[in-house]
Structure formats: C-alpha cells, structure tokens
N, C-alpha and C positions, 0 to 999 in steps of 0.2 A: 504493500500500500504506500502510495506517495506521501500520504499525510504522516506516516511514521518516519519518513526520511528526515535526516537532520536539516534544519532550516538554514537557508542561505539568504541573507538580506542584502539587497542592492540599494544604494543610496545615490540620489543625484537627479539628473535632468531626464525628462521625457518630452519629446517634441514631435513635430511633423516635418518630415523631409519631403520637399517637392522635387521630383526627379523628372527631367525632360522625357517626353514619350519617344523621342528619337535619340539613339546613342551617338556619342561623339560630337555633340554641338555645345558651343558656349551658351551660358544662360541667356544672354541677350538675343541669341539667334533662335532660341526654342519657341515654338508656337503654342505648345500645350505641355502641361505638367501632370504627372501622376502623383497622388499623395500617398506617402508611405510612413507608417509609424517608425519613430527612431529615438535616438538618445541612448548612448552607450550603456549606462547602468540598467535601463529598462530592457534593452536587447539581451543583456546578460541574464536578467531574471527570466525572460521568456525562453532563452536557450536551455536553462537549467530545468524548468518545468516540462519543456518539450521532450527532454531526455528521461523524464520520470522522476526528477528530483523535486524537492520542496523549496519554493522561493517566494519572497515577498519583495515589494518595491516601496521605497519611501521617497516621496518627492512632492512637488506641487505643480498643478496645471491650472489653467484659467477656468473660471466658472462659465465655460462657453461650449459650443458644439464640439469643437476639437478636443477640449479637455475631457468631456464625457466619452467621446469616441476612443480616446487613448486609454481611459480607465476601463472601458468595456473590452478593449483588445487585450489588456492585461488579464482580465477575468476569463476571457475566452481561451487564453493560453495557460490557464491554471495558476496564475500568479496571485498571491494574496495581496489585497489592495487596501487593507485597513490603515496603511500608513500614507495613503494618498490624500492630499488636501487640495481644495479648490479655492482659488483667489477671485474675489468679486471685482477687484480693481484692475487686475492686469490680465492680459491675454496669454494663451498658450503659445510657447515659443514656436517659431517657424524657421526652417532652413531650406534654402534652395541649393541643391547639390547637383553638380554635373560631372561626368567623366569626359574630358575633352579628348580630341583625336590623339593627342600625345600621351594619353593615359593618366594625365594629372587630374586630380579632383579639384573642382572650383566650388567654394562655399560662399553663400551670402546669407547672413543671419538677420532675423527680425526679432530683436530682444531689447526693448528700451523702456523700462525693463520688462522682461517677460515673467510670468508667474513663478517659474522654477527658481528665479533669482531672489524671490521674496519669501522663501520658506524661513520661518522664524524658529528659534530654539524651543519656544513655548508650544509650537505645533508638532513637535516630534512625538512619535508613538514610541516612547522609551521602553515600554513593556515588550513591544515587538522586537526592538533592537536587542534587548537582553536575552531573547530566546535564540538569537542567531549563533549557530555553530561557526559560520563564516560571515563576516561583514565586508562587503565589497563596495568600492567607490572609485571615482575618477578625480580629475582636477578642475573641471569646469565649474563645479560647485564652490570652488575657492576664489573665484574671480571677484565677487562683490558681496557686500553685506546687504541684508542680514544672513544670507545663505551660508557665507563662510563660517560664521559663528555657530550656526545650526550643524554644519558639517563637523566642526571640531568637537561639539558637545556629543554628537552621535557616535563619533569615533571613540571618544573617551568612555562613553557608556558601554560600548561594545567590548572595548579592551578590558574594562573592569569586570565585565560579566564572563570573561574568559574566551571571547570569540577570537578566531584567527582573522587578522586584518589583511585584506587583499586589495591591492592598488594597481589600477591600470591608468596611468596619467592621461592617455588619450589627448595628445597635444592638438589644440585647435587655435593656431596663432591669431586668426582674425578676431577672436573674442577677447584677447588680452590687449592692454594698452601698448605694450611693446614686447620685443623678444626677451629682453632682460626680465621684465615683470613676469612673463610666462615661466622662464627658467627658475626665478626665485620663488614664485608661487608654488610651482610643482614640487620644488625641493623642500619647501617649508614643512611638509608633512612626511617627507621621505623616510625618516628614521622610525616612524611609528609602525610601518608595514611589516608583516611577517612574510608576505609573498608579493612580489612585484613582477608585472609583465610589461615589457616595453617592446616597441617595434624597432627594427634596425634604424629607421629614419629618426626615431625619437632618441636613440642612443647617440646618434650624430649630433642632434640638436642639443641634448643635455650636456654633452661633453665638448661643446663648441667646435664641432668639426672632426671629432675623433672617428677612427675607422671601426664601425660596429662588428667587423669580422675579426678584430684583434681582441684576444682574451683580456689583455691588460687594460684596454680601453673600457670594456664592459665591466671589469672588476673595479674600476674607479668609481662605479655607481654602487658598489657593495657597502652595506653598513652592518654593524655587529649584531643587531637584533634580527637581521633578516634570516629566514629559513631557506628561501629559494628565490632566485632571480631567473626569469625566463625571457629570452630575446626571440622575437619572431622575425623570420626572414622571408615572408610571403610564401611563394610556392616551394622555396628551398627548405622549408621546415622551420625548426627552432633550435636554439641552444639553451642548455640549462647549467646553472651555476649554484653550488651550495658549499657549505663548509667542508663536506666530505668528498664531493665529486663534481665533475663537469663533463659535458659532452654535447653531441648533436643528435637530433632525430630528424630524419629526412621527411620531406613533405610529399604531397601528391600532385600530379599534374592533371588538371581538369580544364574543360572549356569555360574560361572565365567570362562572365557577362557583366558583373557589377561587384566590386570588392567591398561595398558598404556592409558593415556588420560582421565581416570575416573574423576580425580580431575579437569581437564580442562573443561570437560563436565558439572560438578557441578558448577564451577565458571561462565562459559558462560551462563548457564541457569539462574543463580541467577542475574547476571548483566542485562540480557535480561528483567527479571521481574522488577528490580529496575528502569531501563530506562523508562519502561512503567508507573510505579507508584512509585515515590521516597518516598511516605509515608510508604512504606514497612519497611524502616529503623526505623520508630518511632511507628508503629502500630503492636503490638505483634501478633495479629490474622493473619494479612496479611503476616507478616514475616514467621510465621510457615507454612502457605500455600505455600509460595514461596520456602522455604527450603525443604518442602516435594517434590515439583516438581523437585528441584535440586537433591535431593537424588535419585529420580526415574531416572533422566537423567544420573547421575553418574553410577547407577547400570546397566542400559541398555548398556552403553559404554563398560562394562567389558565382555559382552556376545559375542564379536567378536574380531578378531585380528586387531591390528593397531588402532590408535586414531581417525583420521578423518573419515575413512569409517564407524566406529562404532557409530558415533554421532547420537543421537536420533532425531526424529521429535516430535512435540507437541503431536500428536495422540498416538505415541507409549508410551510416558511418561504417558499420561493420562490413557491409557489402563492398565499400570502396577499399577498405583495408584488405579484405580477402582477395579482391580482384587484382590488387597490386602485387600480391604474393605469388601469383601464378607465373 
C-alpha cells in the first residue's frame, strides 16, 4: 500500500509552463502555446507518487483557475495537498518555456510577485513536515521574502524531526537579481543538505567555470554533513560522490522531445528508492542500482512534452533498463 510508504515532502514552487505547440521556435515566433503543469518540487512529488511512493507538496498558488487546476493535478497524481495554500492577492506563477533550434531552453517568467513567493512561515503545515522521512527543496524559494523565511523554518522543522534533507538547486538565472546573488543564495543553505543533486551545467556555474567532468572540481562542492552528492550529465548518466566511494553510472539513449522535468524525474525516483531503503546511501551496489533506475526515469521523461505527463511508471523504467541489457 502506498499510504504505508515513508512520506517524502516536497517544498517550493508550482506553476504553469506555457510551451510552444511547435518545436524549435523562439517564444516571440510561436503562434500558440500548450499549458503544462510545472515547478521542480511539484514535479518531484508527482514522480514519487507515480512510482508508488508516498509524497506531499507544500507551497502556495493563486486563488485562481490555474491555482485550482494545479492543486487538482497534484491530487490526480496521488500527491497529498494539505500543505497547499491559496493566495487571494497574487496570481499563480506562469513561465513561458521554449527549446530553440540550438537546443537551448529560453525562459520568460511572470512573477511580480506570484503566489508561491508569498508563502509565509505562519502558513506552513508543520505537522506534515514533521512526518517526512525525506524533505526535498530547491533554491527558487530562497529568492525573496516572505518565502525565504518560510523555507528556512520548514527546513529547520524537518531537520529537527529527523528527516533526510534533499536539495536540488535547480538554477534559474533569470529569476535572480544577478549571477552572484544566485550563487550566494544557492550556497547559503548548502551545508544543511544530506543529499544534493546538481547538473553538470550547475557545477560549472557554482564553481565559476570549473570542469564538471573533473572529480576535484565536483568535490569542491562537498561539505562535511553531506551523505551523497550526485552530478547528472544528461544522456551520459550520472556521477556519485560520498565519503566512502565515487563512480559513474551510464545513462540511456532515447529519442528526446523535451528535456523539461528530466532532472525532477531523476530526483523523484532516487528519493523514492532511498525512502524504501536508506542503506542505498552507504551500500555502493545498491546505490548504483538505484541510480540506474533514476537514469532510466530521467530518460523516459524526455520522450514526451511537458514534465508531469511524461513521468514514468516503474514498469516503463524497468523495460528501458532490460532492453538496454540485451
């Protein structure tokens, strides 16, 4: 029963991504957009429940049509929503996202301020946070007050309750005042996390141009409280670093349509595995198996448009793993 599974709580933003209906065009050139639910922490929560895990989402949306649509999508995907608040004053955040011909993503955000930025510490469902076996968050909730204070309070409550803290910084530079502000903001909570997942591009950004393929560059991001650091390299798979061991797990090659949500699918499936068996963090054999499963989940997510609709089931991930072994 999924309800008996250890609870994983995701904290942060949930918004609507508007994606051009035609691939490879700039936002200004697109004639029509498809609306897709998004926001990394919400994607992670949906990925976990789709795999059969138990997840909850804590965040704020507008008291508007889009806010209720997002809350309903969480419910439909089996995510607990008692931590979701609705703001009467501010709108649900929107993002226009496109994959240009050169493969680069272009973002345009509508948040001035959006509801997710206005979550207050007093609105946190502390009871829900304290039930979390794993508490997961990003860095977008650190950009402005009052959400930053709510984030810090939620993280503290989870830590005190004995939760494993999971951090995926998810760098979105257009949302920060400057690159330095982004780097400082992201690193301001770095040392609290037990598990951190970063992409190769993010390693480059956080180390001011360091080569993400070099172990010493990645290890410059290590801190003493960390149990595991994972770097994702897109279709090349991922690298893992802990006090005891380090290594690589190769990825899967698939026909990619849209990379949105691939990292969230990877994180969600990894946290799902860790919640079931915390020994994954200290047993290299189990860790490699869990990361192979996560690589498969990330790959499957890129074969369809939008993040949440493209999230894999355990069967589809297993099928990809099996077919690659032949």
